[in-house]
C-alpha atoms as one frame of an Amber mdcrd trajectory, in Angstrom:
protein
  -0.179  12.048   4.539   2.854  12.952   6.669   4.552   9.629   7.582   5.500
   6.342   6.178   2.754   4.813   8.416   0.140   6.747   6.512   0.997   4.769
   3.333   0.357   1.580   5.339  -3.178   2.868   5.977  -3.643   3.700   2.231
  -2.535  -0.053   1.345  -5.032  -1.344   3.864  -7.741   0.825   2.577  -7.123
  -0.335  -1.052  -7.188  -3.996   0.078 -10.412  -3.392   2.063 -12.135  -1.654
  -1.010 -10.926  -4.594  -3.422 -12.531  -7.192  -1.047 -15.754  -5.103  -0.991
 -15.650  -5.360  -4.874 -15.324  -9.044  -4.536 -11.525  -9.504  -5.016 -10.599
 -12.133  -2.466  -7.183 -13.682  -1.354  -5.219 -10.581  -1.761  -1.740 -11.386
  -0.858  -0.207  -7.844  -0.776  -0.850  -4.372  -1.917   1.946  -2.128  -3.235
   1.937   1.622  -3.873   4.571   3.941  -5.482   4.915   7.563  -5.393   7.125
   8.977  -7.906   8.690  12.489  -7.527  10.642  13.138 -10.870  12.063  16.507
  -9.544  13.684  14.907  -6.665  14.500  11.603  -8.614  12.745   9.786  -5.855
  10.461   6.735  -5.655   8.771   5.847  -2.462   7.486   2.300  -2.640   5.199
   0.791   0.208   4.408  -2.881   0.136   2.329  -4.562   2.742   1.797  -8.329
   3.098  -1.748  -8.438   4.335  -1.873 -11.831   5.902   0.902 -10.982   8.395
   0.598  -7.127   8.232   4.311  -6.678   7.638   5.590  -3.748   5.862   8.470
  -4.207   3.552
């Protein structure tokens, strides 16, 4: 992963896999990457029905 757009793909993949497992009506998927050394948190939240990244 090199860009923020890569995290959107990760969220979409999580959603697709959950649907394969029978989890339906997923509204959004959120990921968080925590870098304690840099005191940084990267959060990606994708609203699946409208494909909008927050």
